[in-house]
C-alpha positions as semicolon CSV with decimal commas, in nm:
position;residue;x (nm);y (nm);z (nm)
1;X;0,000;0,000;0,000
2;X;0,134;0,335;-0,096
3;X;0,229;0,595;0,160
4;X;-0,045;0,823;0,023
5;X;-0,316;0,563;0,085
6;X;-0,190;0,509;0,438
7;X;-0,215;0,880;0,506
8;X;-0,570;0,887;0,366
9;X;-0,684;0,592;0,581
10;X;-0,520;0,747;0,885
11;X;-0,698;1,077;0,822
12;X;-1,030;0,898;0,779
13;X;-0,973;0,705;1,099
14;X;-0,890;1,018;1,292
15;X;-1,199;1,192;1,150
16;X;-1,425;0,900;1,237
17;X;-1,278;0,885;1,585
18;X;-1,322;1,260;1,626
19;X;-1,680;1,248;1,500
20;X;-1,753;0,957;1,731
21;X;-1,617;1,151;2,026
22;X;-1,816;1,460;1,927
23;X;-2,134;1,256;1,869
24;X;-2,088;1,079;2,197
25;X;-2,036;1,405;2,379
26;X;-2,345;1,558;2,210
27;X;-2,559;1,259;2,302
28;X;-2,428;1,271;2,657
29;X;-2,501;1,645;2,676
30;X;-2,845;1,594;2,515
31;X;-2,943;1,323;2,763
32;X;-2,807;1,528;3,051
33;X;-3,023;1,819;2,931
34;X;-3,338;1,604;2,924
35;X;-3,279;1,486;3,279
36;X;-3,174;1,820;3,429
37;X;-3,449;2,009;3,620
38;X;-3,584;2,329;3,469
39;X;-3,470;2,651;3,629
40;X;-3,795;2,712;3,819
41;X;-3,729;2,891;4,145
42;X;-4,088;2,893;4,278
43;X;-4,300;2,586;4,345
44;X;-4,507;2,652;4,033
45;X;-4,477;2,870;3,726
46;X;-4,755;2,953;3,479
47;X;-4,665;2,919;3,113
48;X;-4,909;2,996;2,831
49;X;-4,914;2,815;2,500
50;X;-5,126;2,999;2,248
51;X;-5,309;2,834;1,962
52;X;-5,077;2,757;1,670
53;X;-4,757;2,808;1,870
54;X;-4,475;2,591;1,732
55;X;-4,234;2,378;1,934
56;X;-3,952;2,608;1,824
57;X;-4,135;2,915;1,954
58;X;-4,210;2,741;2,282
59;X;-3,846;2,638;2,326
60;X;-3,710;2,987;2,269
61;X;-3,977;3,145;2,490
62;X;-3,871;2,909;2,769
63;X;-3,512;3,016;2,709
64;X;-3,605;3,386;2,714
65;X;-3,773;3,335;3,050
66;X;-3,451;3,165;3,170
67;X;-3,637;2,843;3,245
68;X;-3,413;2,627;3,027
69;X;-3,095;2,655;2,826
70;X;-3,005;2,483;2,497
71;X;-3,351;2,518;2,339
72;X;-3,230;2,331;2,031
73;X;-3,214;2,013;2,242
74;X;-3,577;2,063;2,341
75;X;-3,668;2,102;1,973
76;X;-3,471;1,787;1,888
77;X;-3,652;1,591;2,155
78;X;-3,989;1,695;2,016
79;X;-3,892;1,597;1,663
80;X;-3,735;1,267;1,768
81;X;-4,053;1,177;1,960
82;X;-4,274;1,243;1,660
83;X;-4,531;1,405;1,892
84;X;-4,457;1,775;1,864
85;X;-4,776;1,821;1,658
86;X;-4,978;1,707;1,962
87;X;-4,888;2,007;2,179
88;X;-5,210;2,172;2,295
89;X;-5,283;2,537;2,367
90;X;-5,361;2,646;2,720
91;X;-5,210;2,753;3,050
92;X;-4,969;2,506;3,206
93;X;-4,851;2,497;3,565
94;X;-4,481;2,412;3,547
95;X;-4,367;2,258;3,874
96;X;-4,031;2,292;4,041
97;X;-3,816;1,986;3,976
98;X;-3,964;1,905;3,635
99;X;-3,718;1,810;3,362
100;X;-3,750;1,916;2,995
101;X;-3,859;1,560;2,918
102;X;-4,138;1,577;3,176
103;X;-4,243;1,919;3,051
104;X;-4,274;1,792;2,694
105;X;-4,492;1,501;2,810
106;X;-4,725;1,747;2,985
107;X;-4,747;1,972;2,680
108;X;-4,853;1,687;2,452
109;X;-5,092;1,542;2,712
110;X;-5,291;1,867;2,722
111;X;-5,300;1,873;3,103
112;X;-5,361;2,246;3,115
113;X;-5,436;2,443;3,428
114;X;-5,810;2,443;3,499
115;X;-6,001;2,723;3,666
116;X;-6,328;2,665;3,848
117;X;-6,655;2,846;3,906
118;X;-6,944;2,720;4,118
119;X;-7,306;2,785;4,023
120;X;-7,505;2,752;4,346
121;X;-7,839;2,564;4,355
122;X;-8,120;2,813;4,406
123;X;-7,946;3,098;4,227
124;X;-8,147;3,294;3,974
125;X;-8,017;3,355;3,624
126;X;-7,939;3,712;3,729
127;X;-7,728;3,594;4,022
128;X;-7,542;3,348;3,802
129;X;-7,459;3,617;3,547
130;X;-7,323;3,842;3,823
131;X;-7,090;3,558;3,925
132;X;-6,981;3,500;3,565
133;X;-6,916;3,870;3,509
134;X;-6,701;3,884;3,822
135;X;-6,493;3,579;3,730
136;X;-6,137;3,682;3,635
137;X;-6,080;3,343;3,475
138;X;-6,346;3,363;3,203
139;X;-6,315;3,552;2,879
140;X;-6,611;3,792;2,881
141;X;-6,826;3,834;2,572
142;X;-7,171;3,882;2,729
143;X;-7,113;4,177;2,963
144;X;-7,386;4,439;2,934
145;X;-7,631;4,221;2,739
146;X;-7,984;4,152;2,861
147;X;-8,123;3,802;2,915
148;X;-8,276;3,778;2,567
149;X;-7,954;3,888;2,399
150;X;-7,750;3,644;2,607
151;X;-7,969;3,351;2,507
152;X;-7,936;3,453;2,143
153;X;-7,557;3,471;2,174
154;X;-7,537;3,117;2,311
155;X;-7,759;2,981;2,034
156;X;-8,084;2,955;2,231
157;X;-8,285;3,248;2,098
158;X;-8,641;3,262;2,228
159;X;-8,580;3,038;2,529
160;X;-8,639;3,186;2,874
161;X;-8,313;3,149;3,071
162;X;-8,445;3,105;3,426
163;X;-8,377;2,758;3,565
164;X;-8,215;2,634;3,244
165;X;-7,858;2,601;3,373
166;X;-7,742;2,318;3,596
167;X;-7,590;2,430;3,927
168;X;-7,253;2,265;3,977
169;X;-6,880;2,337;3,998
170;X;-6,740;2,371;3,647
171;X;-6,373;2,344;3,551
172;X;-6,240;2,515;3,241
173;X;-5,908;2,615;3,081
174;X;-5,768;2,964;3,035
175;X;-5,941;3,144;2,750
176;X;-6,276;2,975;2,811
177;X;-6,557;3,221;2,736
178;X;-6,873;3,294;2,930
179;X;-7,061;3,181;2,619
180;X;-6,897;2,839;2,636
181;X;-6,963;2,824;3,010
182;X;-7,336;2,884;2,967
183;X;-7,358;2,639;2,679
184;X;-7,199;2,370;2,894
185;X;-7,426;2,441;3,193
186;X;-7,735;2,439;2,969
187;X;-7,642;2,105;2,813
188;X;-7,577;1,962;3,158
189;X;-7,926;2,063;3,277
190;X;-8,090;1,921;2,965
191;X;-7,905;1,593;3,008
192;X;-7,980;1,561;3,379
193;X;-8,345;1,660;3,339
194;X;-8,415;1,409;3,064
195;X;-8,232;1,124;3,240
196;X;-8,443;1,181;3,551
197;X;-8,762;1,230;3,347
198;X;-8,718;0,884;3,195
199;X;-8,717;0,732;3,548
200;X;-9,016;0,929;3,683
201;X;-9,299;0,786;3,885
202;X;-9,631;0,740;3,712
203;X;-9,935;0,966;3,740
204;X;-9,753;1,281;3,847
205;X;-9,933;1,613;3,796
206;X;-9,627;1,752;3,615
207;X;-9,664;1,653;3,251
208;X;-9,346;1,776;3,082
209;X;-8,976;1,806;3,173
210;X;-9,016;2,184;3,176
211;X;-9,294;2,160;3,435
212;X;-9,060;1,945;3,642
213;X;-8,800;2,219;3,615
214;X;-9,051;2,479;3,737
215;X;-9,169;2,277;4,037
216;X;-8,814;2,167;4,122
217;X;-8,707;2,531;4,132
218;X;-8,978;2,602;4,391
219;X;-8,873;2,299;4,596
220;X;-8,512;2,420;4,579
221;X;-8,601;2,767;4,705
222;X;-8,826;2,631;4,980
223;X;-8,572;2,382;5,110
224;X;-8,348;2,455;5,403
225;X;-8,249;2,094;5,457
226;X;-8,164;1,865;5,166
227;X;-8,337;1,574;5,341
228;X;-8,670;1,761;5,328
229;X;-8,680;1,797;4,950
230;X;-8,892;1,484;4,884
231;X;-9,137;1,578;5,163
232;X;-9,180;1,934;5,035
233;X;-9,217;1,803;4,680
234;X;-9,484;1,564;4,811
235;X;-9,678;1,856;4,962
236;X;-9,678;2,047;4,633
237;X;-9,770;1,739;4,428
238;X;-10,069;1,666;4,654
239;X;-10,182;2,029;4,641
240;X;-10,169;2,023;4,261
241;X;-10,372;1,702;4,254
242;X;-10,633;1,860;4,481
243;X;-10,643;2,180;4,273
244;X;-10,512;2,381;4,565
245;X;-10,292;2,683;4,512
246;X;-9,927;2,612;4,587
247;X;-9,897;2,929;4,801
248;X;-9,517;2,935;4,795
249;X;-9,353;3,249;4,931
250;X;-9,045;3,221;4,703
251;X;-9,273;3,253;4,398
252;X;-9,410;3,578;4,538
253;X;-9,058;3,705;4,605
254;X;-8,950;3,618;4,251
255;X;-9,254;3,795;4,105
256;X;-9,177;4,105;4,311
257;X;-8,832;4,138;4,155
258;X;-8,643;4,445;4,275
259;X;-8,943;4,550;4,486
260;X;-8,858;4,279;4,739
261;X;-8,672;4,437;5,031
262;X;-8,646;4,137;5,265
263;X;-9,006;4,103;5,388
264;X;-9,331;3,988;5,233
265;X;-9,640;4,184;5,334
266;X;-10,000;4,072;5,302
267;X;-10,050;4,309;5,011
268;X;-9,756;4,142;4,837
269;X;-9,931;3,806;4,867
270;X;-10,241;3,958;4,710
271;X;-10,065;4,145;4,428
272;X;-10,101;3,929;4,118
273;X;-9,795;3,844;3,908
274;X;-9,739;3,558;3,662
275;X;-9,535;3,388;3,937
276;X;-9,757;3,448;4,240
277;X;-9,888;3,108;4,349
278;X;-10,110;3,273;4,612
279;X;-10,321;3,441;4,342
280;X;-10,292;3,178;4,068
281;X;-10,353;2,806;4,046
282;X;-10,094;2,570;3,909
283;X;-9,732;2,639;3,833
284;X;-9,571;2,976;3,757
285;X;-9,494;3,051;3,394
286;X;-9,119;2,986;3,438
287;X;-8,885;2,841;3,699
288;X;-8,787;3,083;3,975
289;X;-8,430;2,957;4,022
290;X;-8,186;2,687;3,915
291;X;-8,281;2,359;4,083
292;X;-8,028;2,097;4,188
293;X;-8,038;1,743;4,059
294;X;-8,170;1,639;4,400
295;X;-8,464;1,880;4,372
296;X;-8,547;1,739;4,029
297;X;-8,535;1,386;4,170
298;X;-8,760;1,490;4,459
299;X;-9,028;1,621;4,221
300;X;-9,017;1,303;4,013
301;X;-9,012;1,080;4,325
302;X;-9,204;1,276;4,591
303;X;-9,244;1,140;4,942
304;X;-9,574;0,969;5,005
305;X;-9,803;1,088;5,281
306;X;-10,091;1,323;5,359
307;X;-9,913;1,649;5,440
308;X;-10,060;1,955;5,268
309;X;-9,885;2,236;5,455
310;X;-9,547;2,327;5,597
311;X;-9,394;2,621;5,777
312;X;-9,036;2,712;5,855
313;X;-8,912;2,667;6,211
314;X;-8,660;2,941;6,155
315;X;-8,358;2,712;6,171
316;X;-8,365;2,579;5,816
317;X;-8,605;2,296;5,900
318;X;-8,982;2,284;5,853
319;X;-9,277;2,145;6,044
320;X;-9,539;1,970;5,831
321;X;-9,912;1,940;5,888
322;X;-10,215;1,768;5,737
323;X;-10,485;2,025;5,811
324;X;-10,519;2,400;5,784
325;X;-10,588;2,426;6,157
326;X;-10,264;2,246;6,240
327;X;-10,081;2,465;5,993
328;X;-10,219;2,789;6,138
329;X;-10,120;2,681;6,486
330;X;-9,768;2,605;6,358
331;X;-9,746;2,949;6,196
332;X;-9,844;3,111;6,526
333;X;-9,593;2,898;6,716
334;X;-9,292;2,921;6,486
335;X;-9,344;3,240;6,286
336;X;-9,542;3,469;6,518
337;X;-9,384;3,358;6,847
338;X;-9,719;3,254;6,990
339;X;-9,902;3,577;6,905
340;X;-10,232;3,538;6,724
341;X;-10,267;3,802;6,456
342;X;-10,398;3,806;6,099
343;X;-10,193;3,634;5,829
344;X;-10,267;3,483;5,489
345;X;-10,469;3,182;5,606
346;X;-10,581;3,285;5,953
347;X;-10,802;3,550;6,106
348;X;-10,820;3,546;6,487
349;X;-11,158;3,550;6,660
350;X;-11,253;3,843;6,879
351;X;-11,167;3,655;7,198
352;X;-10,823;3,580;7,055
353;X;-10,776;3,950;6,983
354;X;-10,872;4,029;7,342
355;X;-10,613;3,779;7,464
356;X;-10,345;3,948;7,253
357;X;-10,424;4,282;7,417
358;X;-10,355;4,145;7,763
């Protein structure tokens, strides 16, 4: 072999050896990078990935925030994995101690930070919208609109909003709009209502799912104790069967609107509104609040018995009675502190009035 060929082979060997050393060092440095914790000084760090953001952009943003060095390694890892196209937009909570490898797994899993907002059973639509408007975690698109405009915006034009949204705690990602929130809550109520409707008892006086929603909203507003829901529902169901007025104070309050200042007077009970169940037979024209799933169940499976009346004890519980006389005595005992004086279903006799004067 000529001296020239020997020199060529030697040069090739040295080059291969050099490239092997370099490649080995790069792979060692690459693997060390993947296993080295991110430079997060606090326990958690919020990082936003916007829609359409590329892996390259993410890597260099992380570098600019001094959370990781060597962004090209992070880009390599994404390409080698073949999953970089799976990265999802949202807000991520980066935790102290995470490695670039762990971060990438989270980004492609879509485990974004979720915010929460609770819609309380018994809230009116107005109360719910106040809570939505105050939420700093929702993207607001409905502020300043009236109820009709809101329903149109969420694709439910012409539908009355009261009672239509299921009360629950909802979790949602950053960027979630109030429109999306309402659409989700509406679908949840529709689903729950129709599931329960399919399992209803026979021969109930409520004939449609919407009537169930109306009566359940009254039960919800009347209930201080969850355990009393079926009993209160039973009272209303029996009154409807007997063609008795429901005479529910919460329906009067709802019909009063902004005129309600904390107390119901006799003239309020007598003032007719489409929701006043003291002046009108049957159900109000709409729900008066958002009923819970338990209130819906109570209406569709009311407690059996003969109770036709109930009155609050003042501690969240109620006392139930079968006759008007029993009921009036309970009102005097629990609401009027033993004093006999006129109220909606009772007028004291003259001798009772004389006793009150003593």
